[in-house]
Every structure is written in C-alpha cells, then in structure tokens.
N, C-alpha and C positions, 0 to 999 in steps of 0.2 A: 495310090500308096499313101499320099498325104492325108487323104480322107480317112483311111483305115486307122492312122495314128490319132487323128482327131476323135474318132469314135471310141478308141481304146482309152484315151484320156478322160472322155466323158463318162465311160463306164466305171473307170477307177474312181473318179470323183464321186460318182453315185454310190459306190461301195463305202468310201471313207466317211461321207457325210452321215449316212445312217448309223455307222459305228459310233461316232461322237455323239449323235443326237440320242441314241438309244441306250448309252452306257449309264448304269446306275451309279449314283454318287455314294461313295463309301467313306466312313471315318478313317482317320489315319492315326496310327500309334507313333509317338506318344501324344501328339497334339496337332491340330490343323494350323496353328500359328507358332512359330519358333523364332526366338531371338537368340543369336549365337555370337560369340566373340570371333572376330576375324582371326583366322589361323587355326581355329578349333575345328572339330568334326562333329557330325551328327548322323543318326540313323533314323529311318522311318519306314513303315510298311503299311499296305492296305489292310484294314481290319474290319471286314463287313460285320462280324458278330459283336463288335465292341469289346472293351477291356483289352486283355492280352491273349485271348483264346485264338486258336487256329480255326480254319473253316471246319464245319461239321464233318466228321469222318464219313458220314453216309454219302457225302458228295465227292469223296476222294477215291479214285481207282487204285486198287492195291498195287504197291510198288511204284507209284507215279506221284508227281507233285500235284498239289491242289490247283496249281495254275499251269496252263498250257502256253501262256504268253504273258510277258511283263516288260514294261519299258518306262522311262522317265523322260519328261520334256522340260527343258529350262532354256530361257531366252530364245524360244522358237527353234531349238535344236533338240532332237529326240535321240536317246541312247537306249540300246537294247539291254535288258537285264535277264535274258534267257540263258546266259552262260556265265562263266567265271571271268569273262573279259573285263579288264580294267580300262576305263575311259579316262583320258586326261583332258581337263578343261583349262585352257591357259597354261601357264608355266608351273603352277603349284597344286591346283585342285584335282583330285582324282575321284571317280565315281565307279562303283561296282555294285553287284546285286547283294541283297541282304543275306539270303541263304537259299537253299533248294526248296524249302517248305513255304516261304512267304514271298509275296510280291512286294519287294521293298528295295531300299537303296542304302548304301553306306558311303558317306561323303567324308573325305579327309582334307584338311588344310583349306578350309573354305575362305574365299577372298571376297572383298567388298563388292567387286564387280558382279558377283553372282547373287546379289540381293534381289530376289524376284519371286514369282510364283512357280513352284516346282509341282509338276503334274505327273502323278503315277497312273499308268494304264495297265489293266490286267484282265485276262480272260480265263475264267475257271473251266473245270472239266465239263461242266454242263453247258458250256458255250455262252455263258452270260458275261457281259462286259462290265467291268468295274473301273471307276475313276475316282481319284482323290486329289485335292489341291492343297498344297502345303505352302503357306505364306512364310517366307524366310526373310528375317531382318538381320543384317550383319552390323555389329557395333565394334568400333575400334576401342580396344581396352588398353589403357596405360596403367601399368602396375606401379602405383605410387605407394611408397612406404609411409609417408607422412603428409598430411594435408592441413593447411591452416584455413579456417573459415572465420571471417570477421562479420559480426552483426552489430547493428546500431544499438547504442546505449538506451535509446528511447523505447525499445521493445522489452516486453516482460517475459516473453518466451521465444524460443528459436527451435527450428527443426533440423535435426542431424540427418543427412542423407548419405547413404553409402555411395561411393563412386560408381557410375554406370549401373545404378540400381535397376533401371528398366530392362537392362540386358542380362541381369543375373538370374541364375536358377534358384538361388537360396541366399538369404542374408541373416545375420544376427549381429546386434550391437551390444557391446559390453562397456559399462561406464567405469569410473575410477573406483566405485564401491563394489565392483564385480556383479552388478545387477545386469541380468541378461534379458534383452528384448529380441524375440524371434521375429524380426521385421527388418526391412531395408530402410525404414525411416523411424525417427523417434522425436517426439516433442518434449523439450526440457524447459524448466524454469531457469531464468538467468539470475542466479543468486551470487555469482562470483565473477571476477574479471576474466579468468581463463578456466575452461573445463576441458577434460580429456575423455575421448571415447575411442574404442577400437572396433572397427567394422570388419567382420569375417564374411567373405563373399565367395560363392561358388558359381561357376559359369558352365554352360553346356560344353562338353568336350574336355573339361578340366577335372583332374582327380584330386587336386589339393586346394585348400582354401587360400584366398588372397587376403592378407591382413593389412589394413590401412589404419594408421593412427590419425584421428581427427582432433585438432586443437581448435576449440570453439572460443573465440576471442571477442569480448564485449568492448567495443571501441567507443570511448566518450567523444562525442562530436558536437561542438557548439552549434553546428549548422543544422542540427536536427530540427530546431525551431528558430525562427528569425522574427523579431519584433520590429515593426515600423509604425510610424505615426505620420499621417498626412493631414494637412489643414487646408481647407478652402475658405472662401468668403462666408459660406453658410454652414459648414460642418467641420467636425474633427473625426477622422477615421483611424481607429486602432485596429491593426492587423497582425495576426500571428500566422506565419507560414510554416507548415510542417513539411518534412521531407516526403512523407507518404500520405495516402488518403486517410481521412478520419471519418468516424461514424456520426459523431455529434459533438458540437462545441457549445461551451457555456461562457458567458461574460458575467463576472461578479464584481460589484462595487463594494469596496471595503468600507466606504463612508457610511452607508446605511444598509449594507447587506442585501442589496437588491441583486437579483439574478435573472439573466435572460438566456433563452435557448437561441442559438444562432443557426438558422436554416435559411438558405438563400431565398430572398423574397419576403422574409418576415418583417413586419412593421408594427411597432408598439409605441404610440405617442411620438415622442421626440427621438426614439431610438429605432434603428433598422439594421438588419443583417446585410449591410452593404457589401456587394461583391463577394459574399461568402460562396465558396465553391468546395463542397465536401469532397468531390471527386479528385481535386488537385491538392487537397490538404490546406486550403486557405480559409481562415476564419476571421471575419472582420465585423467590427461594431461601429456604426456611424451615429454620432451624437450631434443633434441640431443645435446651432447657435441661436441666441446667446446662451452661454453656459450658466446653469443654476448652481447654487452652493452644493447641491447633491451630486453634481457632475464632477466636481473638483476632488482630487484625491487619487487613491490607488485603485486601479482596475486590473483584474486578472482574467485573461482569456485562456481557457484550458479545456482539455478533453479528459474524461474520467475513464482510465483503463480498467479499473476495478474499484471496489468500495474504498480502498485506502491508497490508491496509486493515481497520481495526476501528472500531467505534463502540459506545458504551455508557456505563455509570455506574461510579463508584468509591465504595467504602464503607470506613470505618475503624471496625471493630468493637472496642469497649472491653471490658475484663473486668468492669467494674462497671456495671450498668444499674439504672434505677429499676424497682421491682417492679410498679407500676401500669401497666396497658395504656395506651399513648399513642403518638402519632406523634412521633418524635424529630427535632429540627431541630439541625443542627450549629452549635455556638456559634462566633461569629466575634469577632475582636478580639485585643488583645495577649495575653490569658490563653490563648486557644485557640492562638495562634501559638507560644507558649512550649512547648506540649506536643507540637508536631508532630515527626514523624520527621526527625532531622537527616540531611542528605544526605552520604554519604561520598564521598571522592575515589576515582577509578578509574584504574588504570594501563592504558594501551592501547598495544599494539605493532602497528605497521603496516609492511608490507613493500612497498616500491616499487622495482622493478628499473629502474635507469637505462638498461638496454639495451632496455627495452620502450617502445614508442610509445603503449601504452594508458594511459589515466588510471586513477588509483586512487580508488575511491569508498568512503568510510567513512560508516557510519551510527552516529549517537550518539543515545541515547534517555535522557531524564530522566523519572523517575517519582516522583510524590508521592501521598499518600493523600487528596487533595481535588481538587475541580474547579478548573482554572486559569482565570485571566483573560487572561494573556499569558505568553509565554516567548521567550527569545532565546538565541543562542550567540555568544560572543565568543572570538576567537583571539588568538595572540601579536601579530598585526598589527591595524591599525585596521579597524573595520567589523564589523557584526553579521550573522548569518545568520538568515533567516526559517524558521520550522518548516514541516514538510511535513504537509498534511492536518490542520492544527490545529483547524479547525472541527469535526472529528469526534473527535479524540483528546483535546481539552481536558476534556471531561466524564468521560473515563476516567482523568484524572490523568496523561496521557502527553504528552510533547513530543518529537518526532522530527526529527532533522536529517540531511541528506545533504550531505557535504562532499567536493568533488573535489580530489584531490592535497593532502590535509591536511599541515600542517607540524608539526615537532617543537616542543614547548613546552607551556605550561599553557593549557588551554581551560576556559572557565567557562560553565555553563548557568544563566541567570537565570530564576526562576519567581516568579509572584505570583498570588494568588487574587483573588476578587471583592472583598475588603476594600480592596485597593490600598495596603497598608502597604509596608514595605521589602521589597526583593527577597530571595529565598532563593537562594543560589548553591550549585552543586555543581561540583566541579573534576575535570578529566581531565588526567592526565600522559601526553601523547602522545609516543611515541618512534617515529620513522620510520627504518627500516633500509633500506640499499641492498642488503643481502643478507638472505635469509630465515632467517638463523641468527645466533647469537652464541656467544662462548666463555664457558662456565661456569667453566672453570679457565683463567684468563688466564696465570697463572704458577704453576709447581710448584717449590717449594724442597725439595731432598732431598739425600741423600748417596749415594755409590756403595755398593751393597750393600743399600740399603733395599728392602723387599719390598712388592708390591702397591700400587704408585704409579699414580695414575689421572689421565687427561686426559679432559675432557668438553666437548663443544659440543652445542647443541640448536637446533632451529628455533623461530622465533617462531610463534605461533598454532597450535602443535602440528602443523605440517605434516609429513606422513609423508616419510621419507627413502628414496630408491630405492637408493643405493649409499653406503657409508661407507668411507673410506680415511684413513690417517694417513701423512704423509711425515716421516721422521726427519731429523735434521740433516745426514746424509750423502746424502740424496736418495732413500733406499730407501723403497718404498711398501709399506704393510702394510694389506691389506684385511681388515676385520673385520665380523662380523654376528652378531646374536643367534640366527640360524638355523643357524650353522655351529659345531660343537663342535670346539675346538682340540685338538691332540695333547697328550699329557702333558708333553712336553719343549718345548712352544712357550713363547717368552718373552713373546709378545704375545697378548692375547685381548680379546674385546669386553666393554665395560662400559656399563651404562645400562639404561633401561626397555624399550628395543626401538626398532628403526628405524621401525616404524609409529607409535610415540608421539613421534617426532621427536628421538630422542637418539642421537648418534654419539659413542661413548666408547671409550677404550683403556685397558687395564690392563697395566702392565709388571710381570711376575712378580718380577724382581730388577733393580734399576738397575745399569748398567755405565757406564764413563766415556764411551763413545761415545753414550750417550743424552742427555748434557747439550748444550743448545743450542736452536735455533729449530725447532719442530715446526709442521706444517700439518694442520689438520683439513679434509679434502676430502670434500664430500658432494654428491649429486645430488638436486635437488628439481624436480619438474614439468618434467623433461627438460633442465634446465640445471645446470651444475656450478659450485660455489662453494668458496672456500678461506678459512679463518680461521686466523690465526697465534696460537701460544701458545708459551711458553718453559718449559724445565726448567733451573733454575739450581742450581749446587752450593752446599750450605749452608756458609756461612762460620763461623769460630770465634766463639762467642757471647761477649758482654760478660762474663757470669758466669764463663765459662771463663778468659777473659783475667785477670779480677780474681783468681780462685783461683790461677792460675799465678803472678801477681805476688806475692801474699801468701806463697805457698810459697817463691818465690825470695828474698824479703826475710827470711823466717825462716831459710832456709838460710845466707844471707850473714851473718846475726847470729851464728849458732852458730859459723861458721868464724872470725869476728872474735874472739869470746871465747876460743876455743881458742888462737888465735895469740897473744893478749895474755898469757894465763897462761903460756904456754911462754916468752915473752920475759921476763917478770917474774922467773922463777926464775934467769935468767942474770945480771941486773944490778939493783942497788938504788941509786937516785939519792939526792941530798941531801934533808934534811928541814928545812922552814922552820916557825918558830913566831912568831906575832905577839902581842905583849903588848897587853893592853887599856888599860894606863895610859900606854903610850908608843907611840903610834901611828906616830911618825916615826923611831923608833930600832930598828935591827935587832940582836938578840942571837942570832945563829945559831951553830951548832956544826957542824963538818964531821967526819965519821967516814970513815975509809978502810977 
C-alpha cells in the first residue's frame, strides 16, 4: 500500500514537471511589470496575440471560453480562476478571475506583503499551455498636499520630482506661469529664492489626480564652501572645500593674473595641486617656500559653473608667516580692517546710442580679499541695486551688479565682511556718451606755417573704426587711414595708433590760412556714422610779446625826448633864480640878457 502511494506521487510529479517545462511564455496585458500604490487594485490577463486582442476565433469552440483552465500563483500559493470564486489573501486583498473570455485576474486592495512575482497559468482549447509572469511592486503612497524642497544656493539648477514618481502611472508638472511639463521630473533654473510648482499624479487603481504643491526653496548656506590656510616649514597650502563634488578647480593669482588648473597630482614648478580630491569637493594649492613677491597677494580658488557663474574661496597671502606649522585663521576687527586693500576708484565709459531702441546693460564688479557679508550699489539717484548671484560670489570676495541704461555720475559699491563694522566703499566715475567716440584734441592753437599739427579723436571702449574722415572748414573731405601711405606732396596724412585701436587722427604737414576754423572728425563704427567737432584757432599775440613791445616803445620815446631837449637847450637859455636861506620871502634875482 505504501509503495502504491509512492508510485502515484512519482507519476503525478512526472505529469506536473512536463506541464511547467512545456508551457509557452505569453505576454501579459497591460504590462509584465507593474508598480501600484498600496491599497489600490489592478487587473491583468494572458494575451498571446499581443495588444488587447482576444485569442484568434479559429481556435475557439463555439459557445465555450478560449481557455479551458486558468489559475494564478503568488507567494507559492495557487488560486483557481476557472469560476467566479473570490479568493481572499490576508485580511484585505481579494483575487478573482478577469472574465469568462480571458485568462486573467482582478486584484483589489493590494497590500505590501503581496509584492512578488504573480504567475498566470492557462490552457487553451487546443490543449496548449500558456504562462505569464507579472512583477508587482507595491509602493506606500502618502497623499501630501504641500511639500517643501530645499536646495543649496551654490547650485545653478534644481530638479523638481513628483512624490513617488517611480510608482505613478502618469505625471504632469505646472509652474507658476502655467507652463505644463508632461513628466514626473523637471529641471529648472534657480533664479529666485522661492519657486512654486504643482505636481498632478495618477496611480494604478486611482481614478482621480493627486495634486501636490512643491515649494522649491534656495537656501543660502555659508558652509557650501569653506576656506582654510595651513602652513608648514616648507609650504603654504590654500584649500577650498565644497559641499559636493566638483568637476574642475582653478587657482588664480590677482597679483600677476596667473592661473593654474588643480587636478590631484599636478605639479608646476613651485606650485602643486596638493591633496586635491575632486571626488570629495576638495581643491588645494600648495605654494613652496620661500614666498616670492608674485606669491604675495590675493588668490582665488574657484570652479566655473558656466561662462559667467563662479563659486569658490578667496585668500590674502601675506609676506610674513609664522614658522611653526599651524592652521591660520584670519584676524578680524579694527586692526585687521586697517590693513585691508584700499579700493581704488574706476573710470567707466559707456556708449548708449539714442538712435537705438536696445537697452544698454553694464556690469560692475567689486572685488576684495576677504569673504563678504553683504554688498550693494548706489547710483546718482535714490535706490540701491541688489547683487547678482551673491550667494555664490561672496565667498570669492566678489560682488557683481548688472545695471540697465546706467546714467552718468558717481556710483558707489558698498561692501562689508562678517564683522559688520563700517562699510568699505569703492567708487566708479561713469560717463555715458551718446556717440561712441570723443575728441582728444578739442582745440588746436597754432599759427600759419606751423608744421606737423595734429587733430585726434578716438572711440570709447577702444571700439574699432571702419572709416575715418576729416571735414575741413570749407567742407572738403579728407579720408585718412593707417593702411594707406600718403604721397610725398600730400598736406594731410593719418595720425594715431590705428583704426583697429579706435583712433582717428589727422596730421597737417604745414598749416595754411584756410585750415583755421571748425573741423569735423567723421568716423564709422558698427555700421553707423558719427561726427565730432574740433577747432583750429590762430595763435594771438602773447602777453609777453605785448609787454616787450611796450617796453621797447617806451625806451624809444625816452631817447627821442632827450635828444629833442638837448637840441632845444642849445638855442635858448632862460632866467636863473636863486633863493636865500635867510630871507625866504624876499627875491634877489638878477637878469642877464
């Protein structure tokens, strides 16, 4: 009896193994991999023909189902789907057949414990076995109405992610300008402190959208970069530690504008990329002692995020250092402030053509050898300007402003460090020109016959000149260029550094009377022509010459007067009078004929 049971088990095992081994793999509708929210439901069925079609009707017996057997297996437990029986798995999940035409399953209230491979088995009317495996992932969804996301101020962009985006069936993101992105993620530029987005998400088994408001907050964090200076007996090491990894670091000396790329292991003369570890965001420059004059001054270690965006650390290297190895901390307070680099005024020339409708954009940058706490820009009119990307540039000791249609006058950049003492100011003398050039020689005073007399006008910002001409007082035009060699008998020739350097000048070989009067310097820049007036005036008699002539005339008149007097005196001798000292009121005169 026992032997017969063993033989029966062996026979049954032999039947089951071929069934599993010989079953054809079939695709599953809607997918072979499904991510579903916990508590939601799903449906799936075997679909040998692909798409959403049923089995071919030629294989279906009239009045019967295309399938003669159907079941599903989950967690090593098999459930029959041949009838309308509802199976309960655990306390909440129920499983039932899809319908009478398809070999499939309807699952309701799915729980996390049933995250597994669900296997559908089916046998069609032709006796062929089909099997399909559905990988089910269950995600726990928290329906949050509002979500705050904080990103570092050192980043130029950020990614907005819908909550549980990997488990969603569909997402769309709408920004504050009502721009719709049909995606679960969106990359945005960080242009303001707080940005708002609304994420609309659909999940398997849900018939309504879940809406989550995402507040993207840019956090200013001084710890994004940290500057340290370490000195040994032989070296000084400048280090800039970033919060995240970096792609490439640069070290720039403000003293002589030298620049080094910092990659771990690089060595260039007295400088090396000591302990630079790009993978951990550490950039270091090692300078060998003794320091040279070129080593002393401001150094900046930075990474370039894009052509106009930097972030990094600033260092002020002094000529005298302590010999003992230690970490240096910059001293703050009044004594430290008194030794800081004084900011010099800067002259700025701006060209704004009134004929153009385009705005003029001017960039002003203040630089100091220490980390800033705040900065601002004040112009001739009331109101201050906020700096650009200050959260990144302040640790570099840089403060950058962008001013649209700047006006002439004195502008001041105010800077303060973490000590919070009085502001340090640097000034800009801004001159806005309505022409891209100005007269260097506004008036030339000379005399007829003077040789090699010169008139010069030049462009601002060293803009190159396309054509240079001078119009004389009679209206005659004289074209000149440093590319043209004048003839030997020419009275006019080019003067200046060259048209490409922005100088339009005229040299008159010998002044003539017709050269005195109003001249015009006419030049063409960027496709437009401009004129600047200048004068050649005749030199008047000098004061010294007038005084000399007056003295000579006076002397001459004196000589003539003496000569005339002597000549007259020889012709006539008048009476002689004598006054006695003892008789003041009595005259005793004698008359001689």
